[in-house]
Residue, then its C-alpha position, 0 to 999 in steps of 0.5 A: m326389843l325387836n331384832p331387825a335381822k330376825s324380822t327381815r329374815s321372817l319377812a323374806a320367808c313369808a314373801s317366798i312362801a307367798g310367791l311359791a303359793l301364787g305361782w302354784t295357783a297360777l299353774s293349777f289354773g292354767a292347767a285346768l283352763s287349757p284346752a285338751p288336744a284334739s286327740a292324743d297324737g295331736g291329729p284330728y278327733y274325727r277323720a273320714e275318707l270318702a268314695q268321691p271327693a268332697g264337693e266343699a272345703t268346709i262341711i257342717a254336718r249336724g254341728t260338726a265342722w269338717s275341713c275337706q280336701d279331695t277325699v279326706c275330711a277331718a274334724s278336731k272337735k268332739s261331738n256330743l253325738r255317738p261316732i256312728h251318728v257323726c259318720r252318718h251325718l257326714a255321709k248325708k252331706a258329703g257322700e259315701v264314707t269308706r273309712f272313719t277314725v275316731e281318736g285314731v281308732d278305725f271303724s270296723a267294716e261293720e261300722i262303716a256299713d252301718c254308717a251308710k244307713 
């Protein structure tokens, strides 16, 4: 004969395990599907300083969307292009780049000079 108290405990244990499994699955999918931050410190992925103020507030340079204010432009999405090419395309659209940063790391003087080519 079935013991009702034992059956209730078994059912409660199964429900608890199922709830934990469902919660873990939801957390796993949430972590996998959530977007990555633009950079480690939460700033833009690319940041550029120009010699002259940008002529437009928004510049699209070879698929990268830049938000510009005065002499500073920033882009939050990583491009498929190498950073030097991202810099060059921005320079063609916005003018001379005097400083260029990728994920918080500045280009060297040589890389900035190469950006103007």
